[in-house]
C-alpha positions in Angstrom: -0.1 23.3 -15.7 -1.4 20.4 -13.6 -0.3 16.9 -14.5 2.0 18.0 -17.2 4.3 15.2 -18.4 7.8 15.9 -19.7 9.2 14.0 -22.6 12.2 11.7 -21.9 15.5 12.5 -23.6 16.9 9.7 -25.9 20.2 9.7 -23.9 18.2 8.4 -20.9 17.7 4.9 -22.2 19.0 3.2 -19.1 17.0 5.4 -16.8 13.9 4.8 -18.9 14.0 1.2 -17.9 13.1 2.5 -14.5 10.4 4.7 -16.1 12.2 8.0 -15.1 12.1 11.0 -17.5 14.8 13.6 -17.8 14.7 17.4 -17.9 17.4 20.0 -17.4 17.5 19.2 -13.7 18.0 15.5 -14.1 15.5 12.7 -13.9 12.5 14.0 -12.1 9.1 12.7 -13.0 8.1 9.1 -12.3 6.6 7.0 -15.1 3.0 6.6 -14.1 1.8 3.0 -14.4 -1.4 2.3 -16.2 -5.0 2.4 -15.3 -6.4 -0.8 -14.0 -3.3 -2.8 -13.1 0.4 -2.1 -12.7 1.5 -5.4 -14.1 -0.5 -5.1 -17.3 0.8 -1.7 -18.1 4.4 -2.3 -17.5 4.5 -5.7 -19.2 7.0 -6.7 -16.5 4.9 -9.4 -14.8 1.6 -11.1 -14.3 -1.4 -9.7 -12.5 -2.7 -10.6 -9.1 -6.3 -11.6 -8.5 -9.0 -9.9 -6.5 -9.8 -12.7 -4.1 -9.9 -11.0 -0.7 -13.3 -10.3 0.8 -14.2 -7.8 3.5 -13.7 -10.3 6.4 -10.4 -11.4 4.9 -8.8 -7.9 4.9 -10.2 -6.9 8.3 -8.8 -10.0 9.9 -5.6 -9.7 7.9 -5.0 -6.4 9.5 -5.9 -7.8 12.9 -3.7 -10.8 12.3 -0.7 -8.7 11.6 -1.3 -6.2 14.4 -2.1 -8.6 17.2 0.9 -10.8 17.2 3.9 -11.5 19.3 4.4 -7.8 20.1 1.4 -8.1 22.5 1.7 -11.7 23.5 5.5 -11.9 24.0 7.1 -8.5 23.5 4.9 -6.9 26.1 6.5 -9.1 28.7 10.0 -7.7 27.9 8.7 -4.1 28.3 7.0 -5.0 31.6 10.2 -6.5 32.9 12.3 -3.6 31.9 10.3 -0.5 32.9 7.1 -1.6 34.8 3.3 -1.6 34.1 2.6 2.1 33.9 5.1 2.8 31.0 3.8 -0.3 29.2 0.2 0.9 29.3 1.1 4.5 28.4 3.3 3.4 25.6 0.7 1.3 23.9 -1.9 4.1 24.1 0.6 6.6 22.7 1.6 4.3 19.8 -2.1 3.8 18.9 -2.4 7.5 18.1 0.6 7.1 15.7 -1.0 4.0 14.1 -4.3 5.8 13.8 -2.8 8.5 11.7 -0.7 6.2 9.5 -3.7 4.0 8.8 -5.9 7.0 7.9 -3.2 8.4 5.5 -2.8 5.1 3.7 -6.6 4.5 3.6 -7.2 7.8 1.8 -4.6 7.1 -0.8 -5.4 3.5 -1.6 -9.2 4.1 -1.6 -8.6 6.7 -4.2 -6.5 4.4 -6.4 -7.0 0.8 -5.5 -5.3 -0.6 -8.6 -4.1 -4.2 -8.8 -0.4 -4.5 -8.2 -0.1 -1.3 -6.2 2.3 -1.1 -3.3 3.2 1.8 -1.0 6.6 2.4 -2.9 4.5 2.7 -6.0 2.7 5.7 -4.5 6.0 7.1 -3.1 7.4 7.0 -6.6 4.3 8.6 -8.1 3.7 11.4 -5.5 7.2 12.1 -4.0 10.4 10.9 -5.6 11.7 7.7 -7.5 14.8 7.5 -5.3 12.8 7.6 -2.1 10.5 5.0 -3.5 13.5 2.7 -4.3 14.9 3.0 -0.8 11.4 2.6 0.8 10.6 -0.4 -1.2 13.7 -2.3 -0.2 13.2 -1.1 3.4 9.7 -2.5 3.5 10.7 -5.8 2.0 13.5 -6.1 4.5 11.2 -5.3 7.4 8.6 -7.8 6.4 11.1 -10.5 5.8 12.7 -9.9 9.2 9.3 -10.0 10.8 8.7 -13.5 9.3 11.9 -14.6 11.1 10.8 -12.8 14.3 7.5 -14.7 14.3 9.2 -18.0 13.7 11.6 -17.3 16.6 8.6 -16.4 18.8 6.9 -19.6 17.8 10.0 -21.6 19.0 10.0 -19.6 22.3 6.4 -20.6 22.9 6.9 -24.2 22.1 9.8 -24.3 24.6 7.1 -23.8 27.2 6.2 -27.4 27.0 9.9 -28.5 27.2 9.5 -30.9 24.4 12.5 -33.2 23.4 12.2 -31.9 19.8 15.0 -29.5 18.7 14.1 -25.9 18.1 15.2 -26.2 14.5 12.4 -28.7 13.8 9.7 -26.3 15.2 11.1 -23.4 13.1 11.1 -25.6 10.0 7.5 -26.6 10.5 6.5 -23.0 11.1 8.2 -21.7 8.0 6.9 -24.6 5.8 3.3 -23.9 6.9 3.4 -20.2 6.1 5.0 -20.8 2.8 2.3 -23.3 1.8 -0.5 -20.9 2.8 1.1 -18.1 0.7 2.1 -20.0 -2.4 -1.2 -21.7 -3.3 -3.7 -18.9 -4.0 -4.7 -15.6 -2.4 -8.1 -17.1 -1.5 -6.4 -19.9 0.5 -4.2 -17.3 2.2 -7.2 -15.2 3.0 -9.2 -18.0 4.5 -6.2 -19.2 6.6 -5.6 -15.8 7.9 -9.3 -15.3 8.7 -9.4 -18.5 10.9 -6.0 -17.8 12.5 -7.1 -14.3 13.4 -10.4 -15.5 14.6 -8.6 -17.7 17.1 -6.5 -14.7 18.1 -9.6 -12.5 18.4 -11.4 -15.0 20.7 -8.2 -15.6 22.7 -7.4 -11.9 23.5 -11.0 -11.2 24.4 -11.1 -14.2 26.7 -7.8 -13.2 28.3 -9.0 -9.6 28.9 -12.1 -10.9 30.7 -10.1 -13.5 32.6 -7.6 -10.9 33.6 -10.4 -8.7 35.0 -11.7 -11.7 37.0 -8.2 -12.4 38.4 -7.8 -8.7 39.2 -11.0 -8.6 41.2 -10.2 -11.7 43.2 -11.5 -14.6 41.2 -8.3 -16.7 41.3 -8.7 -20.3 42.6 -5.6 -19.9 44.7 -5.0 -17.6 47.6 -3.9 -14.5 45.6 -7.0 -12.6 46.8 -8.1 -9.4 45.1 -5.1 -8.1 43.2 -6.4 -4.7 42.3 -3.3 -2.5 41.7 -1.1 -4.6 44.1 1.8 -4.9 41.6 1.6 -1.2 40.7 2.4 -0.5 44.4 4.9 -3.3 44.8 7.3 -3.7 43.0 5.9 -0.4 41.6 4.2 1.2 38.6 7.5 2.6 37.2 11.0 1.0 37.1 13.2 4.1 36.5 15.4 3.5 33.5 19.2 4.4 33.5 18.8 7.2 36.1 16.6 7.6 39.1 13.8 10.1 39.8 11.5 11.8 37.3 14.1 11.6 34.5 14.3 7.9 35.0 10.6 7.5 34.8 10.4 9.6 31.6 13.2 7.5 30.1 11.2 4.4 31.1 8.2 5.7 29.3 10.2 6.7 26.2 11.9 3.3 26.1 8.5 1.6 26.3 7.1 3.9 23.6 10.0 2.9 21.2 9.6 -0.8 22.0 5.8 -0.7 21.7 6.4 0.1 18.0 7.3 -3.5 17.3 3.7 -4.6 18.1 2.3 -2.2 15.5 5.0 -2.0 12.9 3.8 -2.4 9.3 0.3 -3.5 10.5 -1.5 -0.4 8.9 0.2 -1.3 5.6 -1.4 -4.7 5.6 -4.7 -3.2 4.6 -3.1 -0.9 2.0 -1.1 -3.7 0.4 -4.3 -5.9 0.1 -6.3 -3.1 -1.7 -5.3 -4.3 -5.1 -6.6 -7.8 -4.3 -9.7 -6.8 -2.5 -13.3 -7.2 -3.7 -15.2 -3.8 -3.7 -12.2 -1.9 -2.4 -13.9 1.5 -1.9 -16.4 -0.1 0.4 -14.1 -2.6 2.2 -10.9 -0.6 2.6 -12.5 2.3 4.5 -14.6 -0.2 6.5 -11.5 -2.1 7.6 -9.4 1.0 8.2 -12.1 2.7 10.2 -12.5 -0.2 12.6 -8.9 -1.1 12.8 -7.8 1.4 15.3 -10.8 1.0 17.6 -10.2 -2.7 17.7 -6.6 -2.1 18.5 -7.6 0.3 21.3 -9.6 -2.5 22.9 -7.0 -5.2 22.4 -3.9 -3.3 23.2 -5.3 -0.8 25.7 -7.0 -3.4 27.9 -4.5 -6.1 27.1 -1.4 -4.1 28.2 -3.4 -2.9 31.3 -4.3 -6.5 32.3 -0.7 -7.7 31.8 0.6 -5.1 34.3 -2.1 -6.0 36.8 -1.8 -9.8 36.9 2.0 -10.2 36.6 4.6 -8.3 38.7 7.4 -6.7 36.7 10.0 -8.6 38.7 8.7 -12.1 37.8 11.8 -14.0 36.5 9.8 -15.8 33.8 9.2 -12.6 31.9 11.2 -12.2 28.6 14.4 -10.4 28.8 17.7 -10.4 27.0 19.6 -12.6 29.5 16.8 -15.2 30.1 15.4 -17.9 28.0 11.8 -17.3 29.0 9.3 -19.5 27.2 5.9 -18.0 28.1 3.6 -15.1 27.3 2.9 -12.8 30.3 -0.7 -13.9 30.0 0.3 -17.5 30.5 2.5 -16.5 33.5 -0.5 -14.6 35.0 -2.7 -17.7 34.6 -0.1 -19.8 36.3 0.2 -17.4 39.2 -3.6 -17.5 39.6 -3.4 -21.3 39.9 -5.8 -22.1 37.1 -4.9 -25.6 36.1 -4.6 -26.5 32.4 -5.7 -23.2 31.0 -2.1 -22.0 30.6 -1.5 -24.8 28.0 -4.6 -23.8 26.1 -3.7 -20.2 26.0 -0.1 -20.9 25.0 -1.4 -23.0 22.1 -3.7 -20.1 21.0 -0.8 -17.6 21.3 1.3 -20.0 19.1 -1.4 -19.7 16.4 -1.0 -16.0 16.8 2.6 -16.1 15.8 1.6 -18.3 12.8 -1.0 -15.8 11.8 1.3 -12.8 12.0 4.1 -14.7 10.1 1.5 -15.6 7.5 0.4 -11.9 7.1 4.0 -10.6 6.9 5.1 -13.1 4.3 2.1 -12.0 2.2 2.9 -8.3 2.5 6.7 -8.7 2.0 6.1 -10.7 -1.2 3.7 -8.1 -2.5 6.2 -5.3 -1.9 8.9 -7.2 -3.8 6.4 -8.0 -6.6 5.4 -4.4 -6.9 9.1 -3.3 -7.1 9.7 -5.9 -9.9 6.8 -4.3 -11.8 8.3 -0.9 -11.3 11.7 -2.0 -12.5 13.2 -1.6 -9.0 13.8 -5.3 -8.4 14.8 -8.1 -10.8 12.0 -8.9 -13.3 11.8 -12.5 -12.1 10.0 -11.4 -9.0 7.1 -10.1 -11.1 6.1 -13.5 -12.2 2.7 -14.8 -11.1 1.2 -18.3 -11.1 -2.2 -19.1 -12.8 -3.8 -18.3 -9.5 -2.3 -14.8 -9.4 0.3 -15.6 -6.8 3.8 -13.9 -7.2 5.5 -17.1 -6.3 9.1 -16.0 -6.9 8.6 -13.0 -4.6 7.0 -15.3 -2.0 10.0 -17.6 -2.1 12.6 -14.8 -1.9 10.8 -13.2 1.1 10.4 -16.6 2.8 14.1 -17.3 2.4 15.0 -14.4 4.7 12.9 -16.0 7.3 15.5 -18.7 7.5 17.4 -16.3 9.8 15.2 -17.7 12.5 17.7 -20.5 12.7 19.9 -18.1 14.7 17.7 -19.2 17.5 19.6 -22.5 17.5 22.9 -21.0 18.7 21.6 -18.1 20.9 18.9 -17.8 23.4 15.4 -17.4 21.9 14.9 -14.2 24.0 18.0 -12.5 22.6 17.3 -13.4 19.0 13.7 -12.2 19.3 14.9 -8.9 20.8 17.4 -8.4 17.9 14.7 -9.1 15.3 12.2 -6.8 17.0 14.7 -3.9 17.2 15.7 -4.3 13.6 12.1 -4.4 12.3 11.0 -1.6 14.6 13.5 0.9 13.2 12.6 -0.2 9.6 9.0 0.3 10.4 9.5 3.8 11.8 11.4 4.8 8.6 8.5 3.3 6.6 6.0 5.4 8.5 8.0 8.6 8.0 7.9 7.9 4.2 4.2 7.1 4.3 3.4 10.4 6.0 5.6 12.4 3.6 3.8 10.6 0.7 0.4 11.5 2.1 1.3 15.2 2.5 2.5 15.3 -1.1 -0.6 13.5 -2.3 -2.8 15.9 -0.5 -1.0 19.0 -1.8 -1.4 17.6 -5.4 -5.1 17.0 -4.8 -5.5 20.5 -3.5 -3.5 21.9 -6.4 -5.9 20.2 -8.8 -9.0 21.3 -6.8 -10.0 17.7 -6.3 -10.4 17.4 -2.5 -14.1 16.7 -3.0 -13.2 13.8 -5.3 -11.6 11.8 -2.5 -13.9 8.9 -1.8 -12.6 8.6 1.7 -11.5 11.5 4.0 -10.3 11.3 7.6 -10.4 14.0 10.3 -7.7 16.3 11.6 -5.7 16.2 8.3 -3.1 17.3 7.4 -2.3 18.8 10.8 -2.3 15.4 12.7 0.2 14.0 10.1 2.6 16.9 10.7 2.5 16.3 14.5 2.9 12.5 14.2 5.7 12.9 11.6 7.7 14.9 14.1 7.1 12.3 16.9 8.1 9.3 14.7 11.2 11.1 13.5 12.2 11.6 17.1 11.5 8.0 17.9 13.7 6.9 15.0 16.7 8.9 16.0 16.4 8.0 19.7 15.3 4.4 19.5 18.7 3.1 20.7 19.7 6.0 23.0 20.7 3.6 25.9 23.6 2.1 23.9 25.5 5.3 24.1 25.7 4.9 27.9 29.0 3.1 28.8 27.3 0.5 31.0 24.7 -0.3 28.2 27.1 -0.4 25.3 26.8 -3.4 23.0 27.9 -3.7 19.4 25.0 -6.1 18.6 22.4 -3.8 20.2 23.9 -0.7 18.4 23.7 -2.5 15.1 20.1 -3.7 15.7 19.0 -0.2 16.6 20.7 1.8 13.9 22.0 -0.4 11.0 18.8 0.3 9.0 19.4 4.1 8.9 22.7 4.0 6.9 21.4 1.2 4.7 18.3 3.3 3.8 20.3 6.4 3.2 22.8 4.5 1.1 20.0 3.1 -1.1 18.4 6.6 -1.4 21.6 8.5 -2.2 23.1 5.9 -4.5 19.9 5.9 -6.6 19.6 9.7 -6.6 23.2 10.2 -7.6 23.1 7.5 -10.3 19.8 8.7 -11.9 20.2 12.4 -11.0 16.7 12.6 -9.8 15.4 15.9 -8.5 14.8 16.3 -4.7 11.0 15.7 -5.3 8.5 15.7 -8.1 7.1 19.2 -8.2 3.5 19.5 -7.1 2.3 20.7 -10.5 3.8 17.6 -12.1 2.3 15.0 -9.7 -0.2 12.9 -11.5 -3.4 12.3 -9.5 -5.6 11.5 -12.6 -4.1 8.4 -14.2 -6.1 5.4 -13.1 -8.9 7.5 -11.4 -11.4 7.1 -14.2 -10.8 3.3 -14.4 -11.1 3.0 -10.7 -14.2 5.1 -10.6 -15.7 2.7 -13.2 -14.6 -0.4 -11.4 -15.8 0.8 -8.0 -19.0 2.6 -9.0 -21.2 -0.1 -7.4 -19.0 -0.7 -4.4 -21.2 1.2 -2.0 -24.6 0.6 -3.6 -24.0 -3.2 -3.7 -23.2 -3.4 0.0 -25.0 -6.4 1.6 -28.0 -5.4 3.7 -28.4 -7.3 7.0 -31.8 -9.1 7.2 -31.7 -9.9 10.9 -29.8 -9.1 14.2 -27.3 -11.9 13.7 -26.4 -10.6 10.3 -26.1 -7.1 11.7 -23.6 -8.3 14.3 -21.6 -10.3 11.7 -21.5 -7.4 9.2 -20.1 -5.2 11.9 -17.4 -7.8 12.8 -16.5 -8.7 9.3 
């Protein structure tokens, strides 16, 4: 019978602390947390506050997605494989992100409860052991991304060759993002809105400027660039081997590395759902526009980079260099536009701050949610009077101190380590998200509730099956080059694959200890708890949408 709940055995007291119930097959069904909030039902922590407006969550997603992956990481891809694989890789990755974003948006729009995290839904719709491993993987990925953004900030500041030690810049970066996250969610939201606004204006300006440079508008004697650099040094730099195989490997390598630019960005909207005003209006709005904006920024941005900067420019970021500039800045320098390179570098620096700010927010919410679920120490479920899970914020921020590795190694090498580690963690997270969505959809169909979904996206579930296969392949092959003798490196191997055994160890240890079933059976998946309360909470979300009174308001409501 749908949504049947089994009764826990008295011998399962220790397991019950996690909220797992036992049957003859072991601990199978997750304890379903309450109606309106997770924290209130479990009694394990305080509640967060709904302080994020539509413009906050839309720009939060942009702030996390448009970061150093585009402004810095794209330079390393261009230097390694050339402009064509760079452009193709970003377009390919956008299809993956489109599907992950849609899957998450359907779930969180259906149940936008305060305190929810993605591991909460994994536990409820798939399996407690997978949720446990996914939760710690998410937290680890976000915490590493904080360190990656701090490292990128130090790289960008190196551009000005200041006499200040890198450790000082990293300290300033980390203290600012900590302050913005520890005060109140409204302060965080406002800061992220303005950070992301600068980023939005910067990338649009750079795309327009790049087109001008491409068409011959440089003040120096570059002339009309057109596709000059696609012809010489070439559109493709064959990778590992020559010929068509080398060009395919160049594309696949770029596809893997492009993941860093998008990793965990779709989740930013999902994680903010529980702290969002009018979630059933604002979450679909943000999710629906998210991919189209990325298509503009990453599609045109990656194309422009390959047009205005040759792939053999020595200033591009690579593992053996200590490059200190974004490829956009390099392109401006090559065009001979005096002074603008400094302005753009400063704007790109705020981009790193914005992304670091967003990742600290998301990592802390994941840890907070795990504490409420009993999967992390209870102390991380504590919240301040302003609804900020301050202990979770501090713990996530502490991992960001790994950015000080930049002091003893080149900034480029440390940045590549962090980007590789977070990319593989993100791929694993996306695999879990898509599995969760497929289980959620099966349960909805089992209960004949497909029409009850407040937000539905096209091509489902078929697109999810296809993207799941692609991301699984990317995960397994993300470090394929290290198996070639001439490319072997212990540090690169660990950066590419260390997350896989860690994730499997967490999953198997939890499953063996609690004897959980492989997955919650579809007929036992609860898709009802919380729905009535969320329907009541959100019943005026759509009808209370602000109506634009003039053209300016129409434009603003479309943007934010």
